[in-house]
C-alpha distance (Angstrom), angle and dihedral (degrees) to the residues before:
residue distance angle dihedral
X1 . . .
X2 3.78 . .
X3 3.76 115.4 .
X4 3.79 116.7 -122.6
X5 3.80 117.7 -108.1
X6 3.82 112.7 -91.9
X7 3.76 111.8 -124.3
X8 3.81 102.9 166.7
X9 3.80 129.1 40.7
X10 3.82 96.8 -166.0
X11 2.92 168.8 -168.7
X12 3.79 93.5 -86.3
X13 3.83 94.7 -179.1
X14 3.79 134.2 16.9
X15 3.78 111.4 -176.4
X16 3.82 130.1 -176.7
X17 3.78 118.3 -161.0
X18 3.79 121.1 -158.6
X19 3.78 126.0 -173.7
X20 3.84 107.0 175.5
X21 3.82 95.4 -178.9
X22 3.82 91.4 56.2
X23 3.81 92.6 34.2
X24 3.82 88.5 -125.8
X25 3.79 126.3 151.0
X26 3.81 120.8 179.9
X27 3.80 137.5 171.2
X28 3.78 129.1 -151.1
X29 3.78 124.3 -172.8
X30 3.81 122.2 -172.8
X31 3.76 102.3 -167.8
X32 3.80 103.0 -179.8
X33 3.83 137.2 -16.7
X34 3.83 101.4 -177.6
X35 3.80 91.0 115.9
X36 3.82 95.0 40.5
X37 3.81 141.0 -68.2
X38 3.75 112.0 -23.4
X39 3.80 122.5 -105.3
X40 3.81 121.5 -162.5
X41 3.76 140.3 139.5
X42 3.80 130.7 -96.8
X43 3.81 108.7 -120.9
X44 3.80 116.0 -156.2
X45 3.80 114.3 -158.6
X46 3.77 138.9 130.4
X47 3.82 88.1 -132.4
X48 3.80 102.2 47.7
X49 3.83 113.1 125.4
X50 3.78 137.1 -166.7
X51 3.79 90.3 -109.2
X52 3.80 92.0 52.3
X53 3.83 92.2 49.7
X54 3.82 90.5 48.8
X55 3.78 91.0 52.1
X56 3.79 92.1 47.3
X57 3.84 91.4 47.8
X58 3.79 90.3 53.5
X59 3.82 89.4 49.9
X60 3.79 88.2 54.6
X61 3.78 91.2 51.6
X62 3.83 89.3 53.5
X63 3.80 92.3 42.5
X64 3.79 95.8 50.3
X65 3.78 93.0 43.5
X66 3.79 98.1 51.3
X67 3.79 90.8 42.2
X68 3.79 88.4 59.1
X69 3.79 94.0 -120.7
X70 3.84 123.6 153.7
X71 3.78 90.4 -122.7
X72 3.76 140.6 94.3
X73 3.77 127.6 -142.0
X74 3.79 129.5 -87.1
X75 3.78 139.2 148.5
X76 3.78 139.7 -171.9
X77 3.76 135.4 -156.3
X78 3.80 128.6 -160.8
X79 3.79 110.3 -160.6
X80 3.80 100.1 -139.4
X81 3.76 144.0 98.9
X82 3.84 106.5 -82.0
X83 3.84 87.8 -143.5
X84 3.80 92.6 56.3
X85 3.85 110.8 130.2
X86 3.81 87.4 -138.2
X87 3.81 91.1 62.5
X88 3.80 95.4 115.0
X89 3.81 90.1 50.0
X90 3.80 90.8 51.8
X91 3.77 93.3 49.3
X92 3.78 94.4 49.7
X93 3.82 91.2 50.1
X94 3.80 89.2 47.2
X95 3.82 91.3 49.6
X96 3.80 92.3 52.6
X97 3.80 89.7 49.5
X98 3.83 93.1 56.5
X99 3.80 95.4 38.9
X100 3.77 93.2 111.9
X101 3.82 95.4 39.1
X102 3.80 90.4 95.3
X103 3.80 93.1 168.1
X104 3.80 91.4 68.4
X105 3.80 122.8 72.2
X106 3.84 113.0 -172.6
X107 3.79 125.3 -137.8
X108 3.83 135.3 172.3
X109 3.77 123.4 -76.5
X110 3.80 138.6 157.3
X111 3.78 107.1 -29.5
X112 3.83 95.6 15.7
X113 3.81 134.6 74.6
X114 3.80 145.6 175.4
X115 3.78 91.8 -64.6
X116 3.81 89.9 56.7
X117 3.78 89.6 50.6
X118 3.79 88.6 51.5
X119 3.81 89.8 57.0
X120 3.80 91.1 50.4
X121 3.83 91.6 46.1
X122 3.79 90.2 50.0
X123 3.78 89.5 56.5
X124 3.78 103.3 39.8
X125 3.84 108.6 6.5
X126 3.79 91.3 -124.1
X127 3.82 122.1 106.8
X128 3.81 140.7 98.5
X129 3.79 134.6 -132.8
X130 3.76 93.4 41.5
X131 3.81 123.7 177.1
X132 3.78 112.8 -84.8
X133 3.79 90.6 -119.2
X134 3.79 89.4 72.3
X135 3.77 95.9 40.6
X136 3.78 101.5 -84.9
X137 3.81 135.2 134.2
X138 3.83 100.9 -125.3
X139 3.79 98.5 -145.8
X140 3.86 94.8 -169.0
X141 3.79 93.2 50.9
X142 3.81 91.8 45.0
X143 3.80 91.4 44.6
X144 3.82 94.7 -127.9
X145 3.80 97.0 163.0
X146 3.79 94.5 45.0
X147 3.80 90.1 47.6
X148 3.75 88.7 54.5
X149 3.82 92.5 49.1
X150 3.80 88.9 55.4
X151 3.77 91.0 50.7
X152 3.79 89.7 49.3
X153 3.81 89.8 51.9
X154 3.81 91.1 53.7
X155 3.79 90.0 61.0
X156 3.83 100.2 33.6
X157 3.83 98.6 48.7
X158 3.82 96.6 75.0
X159 3.84 90.2 51.0
X160 3.82 87.4 57.1
X161 3.84 92.8 43.5
X162 3.80 91.9 -112.2
X163 3.80 130.0 136.4
X164 3.84 106.2 -140.6
X165 3.78 92.5 -147.7
X166 3.75 104.2 79.9
X167 3.83 94.4 8.8
X168 3.81 113.1 146.7
X169 3.79 111.9 -123.5
X170 3.84 132.3 -164.2
X171 3.82 118.7 -167.8
X172 3.80 123.5 -163.0
X173 3.81 107.7 -155.8
X174 3.77 123.4 26.2
X175 3.80 101.6 -154.1
X176 3.79 123.0 115.7
X177 3.83 93.7 -54.9
X178 3.80 96.7 44.9
X179 3.79 94.7 45.6
X180 3.81 92.9 49.6
X181 3.79 92.7 45.9
X182 3.83 90.4 51.5
X183 3.79 91.4 49.0
X184 3.83 96.8 47.7
X185 3.79 94.5 41.5
X186 3.82 93.6 48.6
X187 3.80 88.0 51.3
X188 3.81 86.8 58.6
X189 3.80 91.0 53.7
X190 3.82 99.1 -97.6
X191 3.84 115.6 141.7
X192 3.81 116.4 -130.2
X193 3.82 105.4 -144.1
X194 3.85 102.4 168.0
X195 3.75 138.0 20.4
X196 3.80 131.6 175.3
X197 3.80 139.9 -167.2
X198 3.79 132.6 172.8
X199 3.83 91.6 -71.5
X200 3.81 96.7 54.6
X201 3.81 145.2 -78.3
X202 3.76 132.0 -66.9
X203 3.79 117.0 -153.9
X204 3.81 132.9 -172.8
X205 3.81 118.4 164.8
X206 3.82 88.8 -160.7
X207 3.81 91.1 60.2
X208 3.78 138.8 -91.2
X209 3.80 124.3 -106.4
X210 3.81 99.2 -120.0
X211 3.80 97.8 -161.3
X212 3.78 91.6 49.8
X213 3.80 91.1 47.5
X214 3.79 92.0 50.9
X215 3.81 90.8 51.3
X216 3.83 91.0 49.8
X217 3.79 91.9 47.8
X218 3.80 92.4 49.8
X219 3.83 94.1 44.4
X220 3.79 101.5 40.3
X221 3.82 103.1 22.0
X222 3.81 97.9 -121.8
X223 3.80 141.1 66.9
X224 3.80 92.9 -137.7
X225 3.80 89.3 79.5
X226 3.81 88.7 70.7
X227 3.83 103.3 110.6
X228 3.82 101.2 -157.7
X229 3.77 99.4 77.0
X230 3.79 149.2 38.2
X231 3.80 120.5 -77.5
X232 3.82 115.5 -133.6
X233 3.77 136.9 167.7
X234 3.80 117.9 -78.6
X235 3.78 93.8 -111.0
X236 3.82 93.2 51.8
X237 3.78 90.7 72.6
X238 3.80 89.9 78.9
X239 3.81 89.6 59.5
X240 3.80 94.4 54.7
X241 3.82 117.9 122.4
X242 3.79 101.7 -116.0
X243 3.81 143.2 135.5
X244 3.79 97.5 -130.8
X245 3.81 127.7 31.8
X246 3.79 120.0 -167.9
X247 3.82 117.7 -169.3
X248 3.81 101.5 -162.7
X249 3.80 106.8 165.3
X250 3.80 133.2 51.3
X251 3.84 133.5 5.0
X252 3.82 126.5 -86.3
X253 3.80 97.1 11.0
X254 3.78 91.5 143.8
X255 3.79 109.8 55.5
X256 3.81 139.8 144.5
X257 3.81 87.9 -75.7
X258 3.84 95.2 66.3
X259 3.81 107.8 10.5
X260 3.82 94.2 97.8
X261 3.82 89.2 62.3
X262 3.81 95.0 55.3
X263 3.80 108.8 114.2
X264 3.83 101.4 177.4
X265 3.78 121.5 116.2
X266 3.81 93.8 -147.4
X267 3.79 132.5 29.0
X268 3.78 119.9 -162.5
X269 3.78 109.8 -167.5
X270 3.80 106.9 -133.9
X271 3.82 94.6 168.6
X272 3.77 127.2 55.5
X273 3.82 115.5 -97.0
X274 3.85 93.6 -8.5
X275 3.78 94.6 154.5
X276 3.81 127.2 52.6
X277 3.82 119.6 -123.7
X278 3.79 91.3 -113.0
X279 3.81 92.1 51.2
X280 3.82 92.4 48.9
X281 3.82 88.7 55.4
X282 3.80 90.7 49.9
X283 3.80 91.5 49.0
X284 3.76 90.1 51.7
X285 3.82 91.3 52.1
X286 3.82 89.8 49.5
X287 3.81 90.6 54.1
X288 3.78 94.7 -112.0
X289 3.82 111.5 142.3
X290 3.81 113.3 -136.7
X291 3.82 120.7 -171.1
X292 3.82 109.1 -150.1
X293 3.78 121.6 -113.6
X294 3.80 96.6 -115.6
X295 3.79 90.9 55.3
X296 3.82 100.6 39.8
X297 3.80 103.4 38.3
X298 3.80 100.0 38.3
X299 3.78 92.7 111.8
X300 3.78 93.4 94.6
X301 3.77 97.0 52.3
X302 3.78 93.1 41.7
X303 3.84 88.6 55.8
X304 3.82 90.2 45.1
X305 3.85 90.3 52.7
X306 3.77 90.8 46.8
X307 3.80 89.9 51.7
X308 3.82 90.2 48.6
X309 3.81 88.3 52.5
X310 3.84 90.4 50.4
X311 3.83 94.5 -113.2
X312 3.80 124.4 155.2
X313 3.80 127.7 -103.5
X314 3.83 90.4 -107.4
X315 3.81 91.8 49.6
X316 3.80 89.3 50.4
X317 3.82 94.5 50.8
X318 3.80 90.4 45.4
X319 3.80 90.2 51.9
X320 3.85 92.1 49.4
X321 3.78 92.7 50.5
X322 3.77 95.6 45.2
X323 3.79 98.1 43.8
X324 3.79 99.4 41.7
X325 3.81 93.2 47.3
X326 3.77 91.6 46.9
X327 3.79 94.6 47.4
X328 3.79 95.2 44.1
X329 3.77 90.5 53.4
X330 3.82 91.3 44.8
X331 3.80 97.0 53.1
X332 3.83 95.2 39.7
X333 3.80 91.4 51.9
X334 3.81 88.3 50.2
X335 3.79 90.6 46.4
X336 3.77 94.6 54.5
X337 3.80 95.7 38.4
X338 3.82 94.4 50.4
X339 3.79 95.4 31.6
X340 3.79 91.0 -128.5
X341 3.82 136.4 133.4
X342 3.84 114.4 -79.9
X343 3.83 90.3 -123.9
X344 3.78 91.8 53.1
X345 3.82 90.8 49.8
X346 3.81 92.0 48.3
X347 3.77 96.0 45.1
X348 3.80 91.9 50.6
X349 3.83 90.8 56.0
X350 3.82 94.8 43.0
X351 3.79 95.5 44.3
X352 3.79 92.2 49.5
X353 3.79 90.8 59.9
X354 3.78 92.1 47.8
X355 3.80 93.7 47.8
X356 3.81 90.9 48.6
X357 3.82 90.1 52.9
X358 3.79 91.3 46.8
X359 3.79 92.9 56.7
X360 3.79 89.5 63.2
X361 3.79 93.8 54.5
X362 3.77 123.4 100.0
X363 3.81 115.2 -101.7
X364 3.82 110.0 -126.2
């Protein structure tokens, strides 16, 4: 019997978890498992929604597929304040609730970290990016995602007519991803000229001392305490004159409301879904090259998958470098050859692999 044509790849499961006694509400989306059990982070935010988690889960499907990982895409959201003192309690309850959801493997995301994964692992023995004390490869501490962004920049810069050495870089978000990206890019000779966090932006066209900025951020909690620059509002970072712009925080920060003010030549998407579909189309028309999230920021999930497969730190970094450089080149060549958006080029490649895997699955 001929199998019917596959039109949709997911989501396969959308689960809401309610715990009235603990006042906990969580969301889990398993988007697709054709390539293997899904891997995706647990986002902790008071504003996270089902729609956002669904979009993030699909991004993970694309990311894992094009990175050649034996995993599908999933994501979770815990609707809570990430600074809540009951955070461990919430995570342990959440872990028990997903104990039998074997097709979802949690990892860290915005609002969660390696310690949170250790709590989950303690409960159900299933999590990635664990603390090194219990045998993990702590991707935030090692800077896996930021390392991958720098590797992406190496390949993408020539396509945007930029020399990476001396390139002026603005980074929105100075958490684990933003800090690592600044460090690895500055080591390659790029000049960090602007950085923002939730308190504001710090800008210096002559360049920012990255190590000093990291120390100030860690000791005072905000980049605006850096004294060698001009303080501006958070949203003004997107208007900075720069060569490379890296949005590395929350979703949809570049939209139709601010996209016309973007002056960068190249955008490397450090966060997941940081640019709306409409804004990506406008950027393309303006001649601004934008490397999609699931290509550029795959370093974290590649390291998580390597950890899950019991690989070493060196093997993980080698895999990040090789796969991100290869995929960045692949999709940018397709973009310029077919005169299409980078996201469309990348999604076509990633979806083809998922669909091929789905055709071999048993129809229930």
